[in-house]
DSSP file (Angstrom, degrees, kcal/mol; ACC not computed):
  #  RESIDUE AA STRUCTURE BP1 BP2  ACC     N-H-->O    O-->H-N    N-H-->O    O-->H-N    TCO  KAPPA ALPHA  PHI   PSI    X-CA   Y-CA   Z-CA
    1    1 A M              0   0    0      0, 0.0     2,-0.3     0, 0.0     0, 0.0   0.000 360.0 360.0 360.0 135.9  -41.4   34.6   20.4
    2    2 A S        -     0   0    0      1,-0.1     0, 0.0     2,-0.1     0, 0.0  -0.661 360.0-156.9 -94.0 144.4  -43.5   32.3   18.3
    3    3 A D        +     0   0    0     -2,-0.3    -1,-0.1     2,-0.0     3,-0.1   0.392  58.2 120.5 -93.6   1.3  -42.2   30.5   15.2
    4    4 A A  S    S-     0   0    0      1,-0.1    -2,-0.1     6,-0.0     6,-0.1  -0.384  72.9-103.7 -66.1 142.3  -45.7   30.1   13.8
    5    5 A P        -     0   0    0      0, 0.0     3,-0.1     0, 0.0    -1,-0.1  -0.274  39.6-104.8 -61.5 152.8  -46.4   31.8   10.4
    6    6 A A    >   -     0   0    0      1,-0.2     3,-2.5    -3,-0.1    -3,-0.0  -0.274  56.3 -64.4 -72.3 165.1  -48.3   35.1   10.4
    7    7 A L  T 3  S+     0   0    0      1,-0.3    -1,-0.2    38,-0.0     3,-0.1  -0.275 126.6  11.8 -51.8 126.1  -51.9   35.2    9.3
    8    8 A G  T 3  S+     0   0    0      1,-0.3    -1,-0.3    -3,-0.1     2,-0.2   0.484 111.8 100.1  83.6   3.2  -52.1   34.3    5.6
    9    9 A E    <   +     0   0    0     -3,-2.5    -1,-0.3     2,-0.1     0, 0.0  -0.690  50.5  47.9-116.0 169.9  -48.5   33.0    5.5
   10   10 A G  S    S-     0   0    0     -2,-0.2    -6,-0.0    -3,-0.1     2,-0.0  -0.178  93.5 -34.8  92.1 175.8  -46.9   29.6    5.6
   11   11 A P        -     0   0    0      0, 0.0     2,-0.3     0, 0.0    -2,-0.1  -0.308  64.9-109.9 -68.6 153.3  -47.7   26.3    3.7
   12   12 A I        -     0   0    0     -2,-0.0     2,-0.4     0, 0.0    -2,-0.0  -0.670  32.9-163.0 -83.5 136.4  -51.3   25.4    2.9
   13   13 A Q        -     0   0    0     -2,-0.3     2,-0.3     0, 0.0     0, 0.0  -0.958  20.0-118.2-121.8 141.8  -52.8   22.5    4.8
   14   14 A D        +     0   0    0     -2,-0.4     2,-0.3     2,-0.0     0, 0.0  -0.586  38.1 175.6 -74.6 135.1  -55.9   20.5    4.0
   15   15 A V        -     0   0    0     -2,-0.3     2,-0.4     2,-0.0     0, 0.0  -0.912  22.4-135.9-133.7 163.0  -58.6   20.7    6.6
   16   16 A S        +     0   0    0     -2,-0.3     2,-0.3     2,-0.0    -2,-0.0  -0.954  23.8 175.2-119.6 140.5  -62.2   19.4    6.8
   17   17 A L        -     0   0    0     -2,-0.4     2,-0.4     2,-0.0    -2,-0.0  -0.988  23.5-133.2-143.2 155.9  -65.1   21.4    8.0
   18   18 A S        -     0   0    0     -2,-0.3     2,-0.3     0, 0.0    -2,-0.0  -0.911  25.0-179.4-111.2 134.5  -68.9   20.9    8.4
   19   19 A L        -     0   0    0     -2,-0.4     2,-0.1     2,-0.0    -2,-0.0  -0.943  33.7-103.3-129.8 149.9  -71.4   23.5    7.2
   20   20 A H     >  -     0   0    0     -2,-0.3     4,-2.6     1,-0.1     5,-0.2  -0.423  38.1-115.1 -65.4 148.8  -75.1   23.7    7.3
   21   21 A E  H  > S+     0   0    0      1,-0.2     4,-2.4     2,-0.2     5,-0.1   0.885 116.1  50.2 -56.2 -42.3  -76.6   23.1    3.8
   22   22 A G  H  > S+     0   0    0      2,-0.2     4,-2.1     1,-0.2    -1,-0.2   0.879 110.2  50.3 -66.3 -37.4  -78.0   26.7    3.6
   23   23 A T  H  > S+     0   0    0      2,-0.2     4,-2.5     1,-0.2    -2,-0.2   0.914 110.9  48.9 -66.2 -42.8  -74.6   28.1    4.6
   24   24 A L  H  X S+     0   0    0     -4,-2.6     4,-2.7     2,-0.2    -2,-0.2   0.911 109.9  51.8 -64.0 -41.6  -72.8   26.0    1.9
   25   25 A A  H  X S+     0   0    0     -4,-2.4     4,-1.6    -5,-0.2    -1,-0.2   0.926 111.5  46.8 -61.0 -44.1  -75.4   27.1   -0.7
   26   26 A A  H  X S+     0   0    0     -4,-2.1     4,-1.2     1,-0.2    -1,-0.2   0.910 112.0  51.2 -63.1 -42.1  -74.8   30.8    0.1
   27   27 A L  H  X S+     0   0    0     -4,-2.5     4,-2.0     1,-0.2     3,-0.5   0.915 107.7  52.4 -61.0 -45.4  -71.0   30.3    0.1
   28   28 A E  H  < S+     0   0    0     -4,-2.7     4,-0.5     1,-0.2    -1,-0.2   0.832 107.3  53.1 -61.7 -34.0  -71.2   28.6   -3.4
   29   29 A K  H  < S+     0   0    0     -4,-1.6    -1,-0.2    -5,-0.2    -2,-0.2   0.818 117.3  36.9 -69.1 -29.8  -73.1   31.5   -4.8
   30   30 A R  H  < S+     0   0    0     -4,-1.2    -2,-0.2    -3,-0.5    -1,-0.2   0.690  96.1  77.3 -98.3 -21.6  -70.5   34.0   -3.6
   31   31 A M    ><  +     0   0    0     -4,-2.0     3,-0.8     1,-0.1     4,-0.5   0.764  67.8 177.0 -72.8 -25.2  -67.2   32.3   -4.0
   32   32 A G  G >   -     0   0    0     -4,-0.5     3,-0.9     1,-0.2    -1,-0.1  -0.164  58.7 -23.8  62.9-151.6  -66.9   32.8   -7.8
   33   33 A E  G 3  S+     0   0    0      1,-0.2    -1,-0.2     2,-0.1    -2,-0.1   0.708 124.0  74.1 -70.1 -23.2  -63.9   31.7   -9.8
   34   34 A R  G <  S-     0   0    0     -3,-0.8     4,-0.4     1,-0.1    -1,-0.2   0.793  97.6-131.4 -67.3 -25.8  -61.5   31.8   -6.8
   35   35 A G    <>  -     0   0    0     -3,-0.9     4,-2.0    -4,-0.5     5,-0.2  -0.058  24.6 -73.4  93.1 162.0  -62.9   28.6   -5.3
   36   36 A M  H  > S+     0   0    0      1,-0.2     4,-3.0     2,-0.2     5,-0.3   0.891 124.8  54.5 -63.2 -44.2  -64.1   27.7   -1.9
   37   37 A S  H  > S+     0   0    0      1,-0.2     4,-2.5     2,-0.2    -1,-0.2   0.924 111.4  44.2 -60.3 -46.0  -60.7   27.5   -0.2
   38   38 A A  H  > S+     0   0    0     -4,-0.4     4,-2.3     2,-0.2    -1,-0.2   0.901 115.3  49.4 -65.5 -40.4  -59.6   31.0   -1.3
   39   39 A Y  H  X S+     0   0    0     -4,-2.0     4,-2.2     2,-0.2    -2,-0.2   0.936 113.7  44.3 -64.9 -47.2  -63.0   32.4   -0.3
   40   40 A V  H  X S+     0   0    0     -4,-3.0     4,-2.6     2,-0.2     5,-0.2   0.887 111.2  55.1 -66.0 -39.2  -63.0   30.8    3.2
   41   41 A E  H  X S+     0   0    0     -4,-2.5     4,-2.4    -5,-0.3    -1,-0.2   0.926 109.7  46.6 -57.7 -45.9  -59.3   31.8    3.7
   42   42 A D  H  X S+     0   0    0     -4,-2.3     4,-2.6     2,-0.2    -2,-0.2   0.911 111.9  51.3 -63.0 -43.2  -60.2   35.4    3.0
   43   43 A L  H  X S+     0   0    0     -4,-2.2     4,-2.3     2,-0.2    -2,-0.2   0.924 112.0  45.7 -59.6 -46.8  -63.2   35.2    5.4
   44   44 A I  H  X S+     0   0    0     -4,-2.6     4,-2.7     2,-0.2     5,-0.2   0.920 111.6  51.7 -66.3 -43.4  -61.2   33.8    8.2
   45   45 A Q  H  X S+     0   0    0     -4,-2.4     4,-2.5    -5,-0.2    -2,-0.2   0.937 111.3  47.9 -59.3 -45.8  -58.4   36.3    7.7
   46   46 A R  H  X S+     0   0    0     -4,-2.6     4,-2.4     1,-0.2    -1,-0.2   0.915 111.7  50.2 -60.5 -42.9  -60.9   39.2    7.9
   47   47 A Q  H  X S+     0   0    0     -4,-2.3     4,-2.4     2,-0.2    -1,-0.2   0.916 111.0  47.9 -64.1 -43.7  -62.5   37.8   11.0
   48   48 A V  H  X S+     0   0    0     -4,-2.7     4,-2.3     1,-0.2    -1,-0.2   0.915 111.7  51.1 -64.0 -41.2  -59.2   37.3   12.8
   49   49 A E  H  X S+     0   0    0     -4,-2.5     4,-2.3    -5,-0.2    -2,-0.2   0.899 109.8  50.1 -61.2 -40.3  -58.2   40.9   11.8
   50   50 A R  H  X S+     0   0    0     -4,-2.4     4,-2.6     2,-0.2    -2,-0.2   0.898 109.8  50.3 -64.5 -41.3  -61.6   42.2   13.2
   51   51 A E  H  X S+     0   0    0     -4,-2.4     4,-2.1     2,-0.2    -2,-0.2   0.884 110.2  50.0 -65.3 -38.0  -61.0   40.3   16.4
   52   52 A H  H  X S+     0   0    0     -4,-2.3     4,-2.2     2,-0.2    -2,-0.2   0.917 111.2  49.6 -64.7 -42.7  -57.5   41.9   16.7
   53   53 A L  H  X S+     0   0    0     -4,-2.3     4,-2.6     2,-0.2    -2,-0.2   0.913 109.1  51.1 -62.5 -43.2  -59.0   45.3   16.1
   54   54 A R  H  X S+     0   0    0     -4,-2.6     4,-2.6     1,-0.2    -1,-0.2   0.914 109.8  50.8 -61.6 -41.9  -61.7   44.7   18.7
   55   55 A E  H  X S+     0   0    0     -4,-2.1     4,-2.3     1,-0.2    -1,-0.2   0.888 110.2  50.1 -62.4 -39.5  -59.0   43.7   21.2
   56   56 A L  H  X S+     0   0    0     -4,-2.2     4,-2.7     2,-0.2    -2,-0.2   0.908 110.9  48.6 -64.9 -41.7  -57.0   46.9   20.4
   57   57 A I  H  X S+     0   0    0     -4,-2.6     4,-2.8     2,-0.2     5,-0.2   0.924 111.1  50.2 -64.2 -43.8  -60.1   49.0   20.9
   58   58 A E  H  X S+     0   0    0     -4,-2.6     4,-2.0     2,-0.2    -2,-0.2   0.908 112.0  47.8 -60.1 -41.4  -60.8   47.4   24.2
   59   59 A W  H  X S+     0   0    0     -4,-2.3     4,-2.2     2,-0.2    -2,-0.2   0.943 112.8  48.5 -64.2 -47.2  -57.2   47.9   25.4
   60   60 A A  H  X S+     0   0    0     -4,-2.7     4,-3.1     1,-0.2     5,-0.3   0.899 111.8  49.1 -62.7 -40.1  -57.3   51.6   24.3
   61   61 A E  H  X S+     0   0    0     -4,-2.8     4,-2.1     1,-0.2    -1,-0.2   0.873 110.5  50.7 -67.2 -35.4  -60.6   52.2   26.0
   62   62 A A  H  < S+     0   0    0     -4,-2.0    -2,-0.2    -5,-0.2    -1,-0.2   0.875 118.2  39.6 -67.9 -35.4  -59.3   50.6   29.2
   63   63 A E  H  < S+     0   0    0     -4,-2.2    -2,-0.2    -5,-0.2    -1,-0.2   0.874 135.2  16.2 -79.1 -37.8  -56.2   52.8   29.1
   64   64 A H  H  < S-     0   0    0     -4,-3.1    -3,-0.2     1,-0.3    -2,-0.2   0.404 106.4-108.6-120.7  -0.5  -57.8   56.1   27.9
   65   65 A G     <  -     0   0    0     -4,-2.1    -1,-0.3    -5,-0.3    -2,-0.1  -0.129  56.5 -39.2  88.7 167.9  -61.5   55.7   28.5
   66   66 A P        -     0   0    0      0, 0.0     2,-0.2     0, 0.0    -8,-0.0  -0.249  66.6-101.4 -67.9 156.3  -64.3   55.3   26.0
   67   67 A V        -     0   0    0      1,-0.1    -2,-0.0     2,-0.0     3,-0.0  -0.533  36.2-111.2 -76.2 139.8  -64.3   57.2   22.7
   68   68 A D     >  -     0   0    0     -2,-0.2     4,-2.1     1,-0.2     3,-0.4  -0.614  21.4-147.9 -73.2 118.7  -66.5   60.3   22.5
   69   69 A P  H  > S+     0   0    0      0, 0.0     4,-2.3     0, 0.0     5,-0.2   0.835  97.0  55.6 -59.9 -33.7  -69.3   59.5   20.1
   70   70 A V  H  > S+     0   0    0      1,-0.2     4,-2.0     2,-0.2     5,-0.1   0.899 107.6  49.2 -65.2 -39.7  -69.6   63.1   18.9
   71   71 A S  H  > S+     0   0    0     -3,-0.4     4,-2.3     2,-0.2    -1,-0.2   0.903 109.9  51.7 -66.2 -40.1  -65.9   63.0   18.0
   72   72 A V  H  X S+     0   0    0     -4,-2.1     4,-2.5     1,-0.2    -2,-0.2   0.922 109.5  49.3 -62.7 -43.0  -66.3   59.8   16.1
   73   73 A Q  H  X S+     0   0    0     -4,-2.3     4,-2.2     1,-0.2    -1,-0.2   0.887 110.0  52.2 -63.9 -38.3  -69.2   61.2   14.1
   74   74 A A  H  X S+     0   0    0     -4,-2.0     4,-1.8     2,-0.2    -1,-0.2   0.914 110.7  46.9 -63.0 -43.1  -67.1   64.3   13.3
   75   75 A K  H  X S+     0   0    0     -4,-2.3     4,-2.4     2,-0.2    -2,-0.2   0.906 110.1  53.0 -67.0 -41.1  -64.3   62.2   12.0
   76   76 A R  H  X S+     0   0    0     -4,-2.5     4,-2.1     1,-0.2     6,-0.2   0.914 107.1  52.7 -58.3 -42.7  -66.7   60.0   10.0
   77   77 A A  H  X>S+     0   0    0     -4,-2.2     5,-2.9     1,-0.2     6,-1.2   0.898 109.3  49.5 -61.6 -40.7  -68.0   63.2    8.4
   78   78 A I  H ><5S+     0   0    0     -4,-1.8     3,-0.9     4,-0.2    -1,-0.2   0.926 110.9  48.7 -62.6 -45.3  -64.5   64.3    7.4
   79   79 A L  H 3<5S+     0   0    0     -4,-2.4    -2,-0.2     1,-0.3    -1,-0.2   0.817 113.6  47.1 -66.8 -30.1  -63.7   60.9    5.9
   80   80 A R  H 3<5S-     0   0    0     -4,-2.1    -1,-0.3    -5,-0.2    -2,-0.2   0.491 113.8-116.6 -87.5  -4.1  -66.9   61.0    3.9
   81   81 A G  T <<5S+     0   0    0     -3,-0.9    -3,-0.2    -4,-0.5     6,-0.1   0.717  84.6 117.0  75.7  20.7  -66.3   64.5    2.7
   82   82 A E      < +     0   0    0     -5,-2.9    -4,-0.2    -6,-0.2     2,-0.2   0.611  48.8  91.0 -95.1 -14.9  -69.5   65.7    4.6
   83   83 A A  S >  S-     0   0    0     -6,-1.2     3,-2.0     1,-0.1     4,-0.2  -0.527  89.1 -98.4 -86.4 149.8  -67.8   68.1    7.0
   84   84 A E  T 3  S+     0   0    0      1,-0.3    -1,-0.1    -2,-0.2    -2,-0.1  -0.428 113.0  14.0 -61.7 132.0  -67.2   71.7    6.3
   85   85 A G  T >> S+     0   0    0     -2,-0.1     4,-1.3    -4,-0.1     3,-0.8   0.640  84.7 138.2  75.4  12.3  -63.6   72.1    5.1
   86   86 A S  H <>  +     0   0    0     -3,-2.0     4,-1.6     1,-0.3    -2,-0.1   0.792  62.9  63.4 -64.9 -26.6  -63.2   68.4    4.6
   87   87 A A  H 34 S+     0   0    0      1,-0.2    -1,-0.3    -4,-0.2    -3,-0.1   0.877 105.4  46.4 -64.9 -33.7  -61.4   68.9    1.3
   88   88 A D  H <4 S+     0   0    0     -3,-0.8    -1,-0.2     1,-0.2    -2,-0.2   0.813 110.5  53.6 -73.4 -30.0  -58.6   70.5    3.2
   89   89 A A  H  <        0   0    0     -4,-1.3    -2,-0.2     1,-0.2    -1,-0.2   0.772 360.0 360.0 -76.6 -24.4  -58.6   67.8    5.9
   90   90 A A     <        0   0    0     -4,-1.6    -1,-0.2   -12,-0.1    -2,-0.1   0.471 360.0 360.0 -78.9 360.0  -58.2   65.0    3.4
């Protein structure tokens, strides 16, 4: 068991990073009032969460086989309210 803080928890530490000028300019346009540190923190947390989700999907597909694309489209239609009877499903 690890004593390391969970993603987004624990004390804040100063770090240094290097970015391309164009990347920095795009970042500065998007970060708004929260500031660069908060914006980059959110980006990194989302990326780590996506990587964890990808690992979970890969594990599930190894255990149970690939997901049926037709089934995925049907579930998306339900979530978007596009499927017949979707109001009952929600």
